[in-house]
C-alpha positions in Angstrom: 39.3 6.1 7.5 36.5 3.5 7.4 36.0 1.6 4.2 32.3 2.0 4.5 32.9 5.7 3.8 33.2 4.7 0.1 29.8 3.1 0.1 28.0 6.4 0.5 25.4 7.3 -2.1 26.0 9.6 -5.0 23.7 12.1 -3.4 25.9 12.5 -0.4 29.0 12.7 -2.6 27.4 15.5 -4.6 26.5 17.4 -1.4 30.1 17.1 -0.2 31.3 18.3 -3.5 29.1 21.4 -3.3 30.3 22.0 0.2 34.0 21.9 -0.9 33.3 24.2 -3.8 31.8 26.7 -1.3 34.9 26.4 1.0 37.6 26.4 -1.6 35.9 27.9 -4.7 36.1 24.5 -6.4 37.4 21.0 -5.8 41.1 21.0 -4.7 43.6 19.8 -7.2 45.5 16.7 -6.5 48.9 18.4 -6.6 47.9 21.2 -4.2 50.0 21.2 -1.0 47.1 22.9 0.8 44.7 20.1 0.1 44.1 17.8 3.1 43.8 14.0 2.8 40.1 14.2 3.3 39.7 16.9 0.7 41.7 14.8 -1.8 39.6 11.7 -1.0 36.3 13.5 -1.5 37.6 15.0 -4.8 38.5 11.5 -5.9 35.0 10.3 -5.1 33.5 13.1 -7.1 35.8 12.5 -10.1 34.9 8.8 -10.1 31.2 9.7 -10.0 31.8 11.9 -13.0 33.7 9.0 -14.7 37.0 11.0 -14.8 38.8 7.9 -13.9 42.4 8.9 -14.7 42.2 12.1 -12.6 40.6 10.1 -9.8 43.4 7.5 -10.0 46.0 10.1 -9.6 44.4 11.4 -6.5 44.3 8.0 -4.9 47.9 7.4 -6.0 48.8 10.6 -4.2 46.9 9.6 -1.1 48.6 6.2 -1.0 52.0 7.9 -1.4 51.2 10.2 1.5 49.6 7.7 3.9 50.7 4.2 2.7 47.2 3.1 3.7 46.3 0.0 1.6 42.8 1.4 1.1 44.0 4.1 -1.3 46.1 1.6 -3.3 43.0 -0.6 -3.6 40.9 2.4 -4.7 43.6 3.4 -7.2 43.6 -0.1 -8.6 39.8 -0.3 -8.9 39.6 3.1 -10.7 42.6 2.1 -13.0 40.5 -0.8 -14.2 38.0 1.7 -15.5 40.7 3.5 -17.5 43.6 1.2 -18.0 46.1 3.6 -19.6 48.2 3.6 -16.4 47.2 0.1 -15.3 50.8 -1.3 -15.7 52.1 1.2 -13.1 49.3 0.4 -10.7 49.8 -3.3 -11.2 53.4 -3.0 -10.2 52.5 -1.2 -7.0 49.9 -3.9 -6.2 52.5 -6.6 -6.8 54.9 -4.9 -4.5 52.2 -4.8 -1.8 51.3 -8.4 -2.3 54.9 -9.5 -1.9 54.7 -8.4 1.7 51.0 -9.1 2.2 50.4 -12.3 0.2 47.2 -13.2 2.1 45.4 -10.0 1.6 42.2 -11.1 -0.1 41.1 -7.6 -1.1 44.4 -7.1 -2.9 44.1 -10.5 -4.6 40.5 -9.6 -5.8 42.0 -6.7 -7.6 45.1 -8.5 -8.8 43.2 -11.1 -10.8 41.2 -8.8 -13.1 44.2 -6.5 -13.5 46.5 -9.3 -14.6 43.9 -10.6 -16.9 43.4 -7.2 -18.4 47.2 -6.9 -18.9 47.3 -10.4 -20.3 49.7 -11.5 -17.6 48.5 -15.1 -17.5 51.0 -16.5 -15.1 50.5 -13.8 -12.5 46.7 -14.0 -12.9 46.8 -17.8 -12.3 49.0 -17.3 -9.2 46.7 -14.7 -7.8 43.6 -16.7 -8.6 44.9 -19.9 -6.9 45.9 -17.9 -3.8 42.5 -16.2 -3.6 40.8 -19.6 -4.1 42.8 -21.1 -1.3 42.1 -18.3 1.1 38.4 -17.6 0.5 35.2 -19.6 0.0 33.1 -16.4 -0.7 31.1 -17.1 -3.9 32.3 -13.9 -5.5 35.9 -14.7 -4.7 35.8 -18.3 -5.9 33.9 -17.4 -9.1 36.6 -14.8 -9.8 39.4 -17.2 -9.0 38.2 -19.8 -11.5 38.3 -17.3 -14.4 42.0 -17.5 -15.2 41.8 -21.3 -14.8 39.1 -21.5 -17.4 41.0 -19.1 -19.7 43.9 -21.5 -19.6 41.8 -24.5 -20.2 42.3 -25.9 -16.7 38.7 -26.9 -16.3 39.4 -29.8 -14.0 41.2 -27.5 -11.6 38.4 -24.9 -11.8 35.9 -27.7 -11.2 37.8 -29.0 -8.2 38.1 -25.5 -6.7 34.3 -24.8 -7.1 33.4 -28.3 -5.8 35.5 -27.8 -2.7 34.0 -24.4 -2.0 30.5 -25.6 -2.6 31.0 -28.6 -0.3 32.2 -26.2 2.5 29.5 -23.6 2.0 26.5 -25.2 0.3 26.1 -21.9 -1.7 23.9 -22.2 -4.8 25.9 -19.6 -6.7 29.0 -21.8 -6.5 27.0 -24.9 -7.5 25.6 -23.1 -10.5 29.1 -22.1 -11.6 30.4 -25.6 -10.9 27.6 -27.1 -13.1 28.3 -24.6 -15.9 31.9 -26.0 -16.0 30.9 -29.6 -15.7 28.3 -29.4 -18.5 31.0 -28.5 -21.0 31.9 -32.2 -20.8 29.0 -34.3 -22.0 30.2 -37.2 -19.9 29.7 -35.1 -16.7 26.2 -33.8 -17.4 24.4 -36.6 -15.5 26.7 -36.0 -12.5 25.9 -32.3 -12.7 22.2 -33.2 -12.8 22.7 -35.2 -9.6 24.3 -32.3 -7.8 21.5 -30.0 -8.8 18.8 -32.5 -7.9 20.4 -33.1 -4.5 20.6 -29.3 -3.8 17.0 -28.6 -4.8 15.7 -31.5 -2.6 17.8 -30.3 0.3 16.6 -26.7 -0.2 13.1 -27.0 -1.6 12.1 -23.4 -0.7 15.4 -21.7 -1.4 16.4 -23.2 -4.7 16.2 -20.5 -7.4 14.4 -20.4 -10.6 17.8 -20.3 -12.4 18.6 -23.7 -10.8 15.4 -25.3 -12.1 16.0 -23.8 -15.5 19.5 -25.2 -15.5 18.1 -28.6 -14.6 15.6 -28.4 -17.4 18.4 -27.5 -19.9 20.5 -30.4 -18.8 17.6 -32.9 -18.9 16.9 -31.7 -22.5 20.6 -32.1 -23.4 20.6 -35.6 -22.1 17.2 -36.5 -23.7 15.6 -37.3 -20.4 11.9 -36.4 -20.7 11.1 -37.9 -17.3 13.6 -35.5 -15.8 11.9 -32.6 -17.6 8.5 -33.7 -16.3 9.8 -34.1 -12.7 11.3 -30.5 -12.8 8.1 -28.9 -14.2 6.1 -30.8 -11.6 8.3 -29.5 -8.8 8.2 -25.9 -10.2 4.4 -26.1 -10.4 4.0 -27.4 -6.9 6.1 -24.5 -5.6 4.7 -21.7 -7.8 1.6 -22.7 -9.9 1.2 -20.9 -13.2 -0.7 -21.5 -16.4 2.6 -21.4 -18.3 4.2 -24.1 -16.2 1.1 -26.3 -16.4 1.1 -25.9 -20.2 4.7 -26.9 -20.5 4.2 -29.8 -18.2 1.3 -31.2 -20.2 3.4 -30.7 -23.4 6.2 -32.7 -21.9 3.7 -35.5 -21.0 2.3 -35.3 -24.5 5.8 -35.6 -26.0 6.3 -38.7 -24.0 2.8 -39.9 -25.0 1.9 -40.2 -21.3 -1.6 -38.7 -21.3 -2.5 -40.8 -18.3 0.3 -39.3 -16.3 -0.8 -35.8 -17.3 -4.4 -36.6 -16.3 -3.2 -38.1 -13.0 -1.3 -34.8 -12.2 -4.3 -32.7 -13.1 -6.5 -34.9 -10.9 -4.3 -34.0 -8.0 -4.8 -30.3 -8.9 -8.4 -30.2 -9.9 -8.6 -26.4 -10.1 -5.5 -26.1 -12.2 -7.2 -26.6 -15.6 -10.4 -28.5 -15.4 -11.2 -28.1 -19.1 -7.8 -29.6 -20.0 -8.4 -32.5 -17.7 -11.7 -33.1 -19.4 -10.0 -33.1 -22.8 -7.4 -35.5 -21.6 -10.0 -38.0 -20.3 -11.8 -37.6 -23.6 -8.7 -38.3 -25.7 -7.9 -41.3 -23.6 -11.5 -42.6 -24.0 -12.0 -42.5 -20.3 -15.6 -41.7 -20.9 -16.7 -42.3 -17.3 -14.2 -39.8 -16.0 -14.9 -37.4 -18.8 -18.6 -37.5 -18.1 -18.1 -36.8 -14.4 -15.7 -34.0 -15.3 -18.3 -32.5 -17.7 -20.8 -32.6 -14.9 -18.5 -30.8 -12.6 -17.8 -28.2 -15.2 -21.5 -27.5 -15.7 -21.9 -27.0 -12.0 -18.9 -24.6 -11.9 -19.7 -22.6 -15.1 -23.4 -23.1 -15.7 -22.5 -23.3 -19.4 -25.0 -25.6 -21.1 -22.3 -26.9 -23.5 -21.2 -29.1 -20.6 -24.6 -30.8 -20.5 -24.1 -31.6 -24.2 -20.6 -32.9 -23.5 -21.9 -35.0 -20.6 -24.6 -36.5 -23.0 -21.9 -37.3 -25.6 -19.6 -39.0 -23.0 -22.6 -40.9 -21.6 -23.4 -42.3 -25.1 -19.7 -42.9 -26.1 -19.0 -44.8 -22.8 -22.1 -47.0 -23.0 -21.3 -50.7 -23.7 -24.7 -51.2 -25.2 -25.5 -48.3 -27.5 -29.1 -49.5 -27.8 -29.8 -49.4 -24.0 -33.0 -47.5 -23.7 -32.4 -46.1 -20.2 -29.1 -44.7 -21.4 -30.6 -43.3 -24.5 -33.4 -41.6 -22.5 -30.8 -40.1 -20.1 -28.7 -38.9 -23.0 -31.8 -37.3 -24.6 -32.7 -35.5 -21.4 -29.3 -34.0 -21.1 -29.4 -32.8 -24.7 -32.8 -31.4 -24.3 -31.7 -29.4 -21.2 -28.7 -28.2 -23.2 -30.9 -27.0 -26.1 -33.4 -25.4 -23.7 -30.5 -23.5 -22.0 -29.2 -22.1 -25.3 -26.9 -24.6 -27.0 -27.0 -24.1 -30.7 -23.6 -25.3 -31.8 -23.8 -27.3 -35.0 -21.4 -29.9 -33.5 -23.9 -30.8 -30.8 -26.9 -30.4 -33.1 -25.5 -33.0 -35.4 -24.5 -35.4 -32.7 -27.9 -35.4 -31.1 -29.7 -35.4 -34.4 -27.8 -38.4 -35.7 -28.4 -40.3 -32.5 -32.1 -39.7 -32.7 -32.1 -40.8 -36.3 -29.8 -43.8 -36.1 -31.6 -45.2 -33.0 -35.1 -44.5 -34.4 -35.8 -42.5 -31.3 -37.4 -39.5 -33.1 -36.3 -39.3 -36.8 -38.4 -36.2 -37.6 -36.9 -34.3 -34.8 -33.5 -35.5 -35.8 -34.0 -34.1 -39.3 -35.2 -30.8 -38.0 -32.1 -30.5 -35.8 -29.9 -31.5 -38.8 -31.4 -28.7 -40.8 -30.5 -26.2 -38.0 -26.9 -27.6 -38.1 -26.7 -27.2 -41.9 -27.7 -23.6 -41.6 -24.4 -23.0 -39.8 -22.4 -25.3 -42.1 -24.3 -25.9 -45.3 -21.5 -27.8 -47.1 -20.5 -30.1 -44.3 -20.5 -33.6 -45.8 -21.0 -35.3 -42.5 -24.0 -33.2 -41.7 -25.5 -33.9 -45.2 -24.9 -37.6 -44.7 -26.8 -37.5 -41.4 -29.7 -35.6 -43.1 -29.8 -38.1 -45.9 -29.8 -41.0 -43.4 -32.8 -39.4 -41.7 -34.8 -39.2 -45.0 -33.8 -42.9 -45.6 -35.2 -43.8 -42.2 -38.5 -42.1 -43.2 -38.5 -44.0 -46.5 -37.9 -40.9 -48.6 -35.2 -42.6 -50.6 -35.2 -40.2 -53.6 -34.6 -37.2 -51.4 -31.9 -39.2 -49.4 -30.3 -40.3 -52.7 -30.1 -36.7 -54.1 -28.3 -35.5 -50.9 -26.0 -38.5 -50.8 -24.8 -37.9 -54.4 -23.5 -34.5 -53.2 -21.8 -36.2 -50.2 -20.0 -38.8 -52.4 -18.9 -36.2 -54.9 -17.5 -34.1 -52.1 -15.8 -36.6 -49.9 -15.8 -39.9 -51.7 -16.4 -43.3 -50.0 -13.3 -43.6 -47.8 -15.4 -43.3 -44.6 -17.0 -46.6 -43.8 -20.2 -45.1 -42.4 -20.7 -42.9 -45.5 -20.0 -45.9 -47.8 -22.6 -48.0 -45.9 -25.2 -45.2 -46.1 -24.5 -44.7 -49.8 -24.9 -48.4 -50.5 -28.3 -48.7 -48.7 -29.7 -45.4 -49.9 -28.7 -46.0 -53.5 -30.3 -49.5 -53.3 -33.4 -48.0 -51.8 -33.6 -45.3 -54.5 -33.1 -47.8 -57.3 -35.8 -50.0 -55.9 -38.2 -47.1 -55.6 -37.4 -46.1 -59.2 -38.0 -49.6 -60.4 -41.3 -49.8 -58.6 -42.4 -46.6 -60.2 -41.4 -47.9 -63.6 -43.5 -51.0 -63.2 -46.5 -48.8 -62.5 
């Protein structure tokens, strides 16, 4: 009887069961002398499917008694593990079989969990060592190391897994090996080395689980560079927003914004807005300006014209350069014409117009638009007051600046400077009025 017979689906088993019921008026009983071996076997399959494990075990025991075919002993042992009430008896039969067939790996595969279930530690160790010596199959080696680990024989388990992995190169064995090695902090870097070598030798086949294990070990060993290298490799293989976000977070944790920007430059479509923000935070205004220009071309959003204007001004060595100021104003005017009405941009452009005496009245008008959105913003009020000061309307400027100082104090150097000049101007104007 082929062992593949027992791999048939539950649907086929159910159909066979129905056929038997039609022939015999029900499934044959295991003690029935009329029942054939095939009928008993099918009944055992049906009972197993119905989770009537003890009844199924008895049928397999009867079949083994009749035929002495190892297959039925193995099936009995497998079913007995599901319902261990009679496991001791089955274990003895399996032990007797192994005494004359010590190299039967299928019997050993069953013996290990049976002995562990029965708490027969010595027998479990013997069976496990034998199985580990005979087979390099990942499932067998993984099973074989369990009793070793239970007994605290981690070095022996590690050696068994390392030997099997060396012979097969199987990732499952490597992952199990690493899980044993990482229990010892002194071996974690060695475990990382094994994982790194495997992923570089098998760049396409290495699993997500392997990468995650690497990340976990790099975190445990406080190796942020290792974390970054793994996230980069994962992103190169399977790009995703989540991986990109975690990679940038890792760069940020290290304080390496330049490295994050360099990575994003190699992947310009990954997150162009984030790349712009990185350039901006690093004060790489030339690159930020170029990136803003690209984002405007891509999105047609006028905010990027405003951002380009800001980066142009911030990056200028000479803030009074007239050609630069004209270009900046052109960009802002285009942004406004195309719909920009964000108070942040209105304030920036307005203050630049005021502070550089480009068009103070226009600057004041823009500041009033910004204040309609944020009427209590101290910085916006300061800009408006500065505009009135530039026009010589010191009383009006002083009235506004009093609110600013009460609200935010004089900790900001620019506000302190404006307050000093505006107050002096207002006092001078008051004194002049008093003389007249």
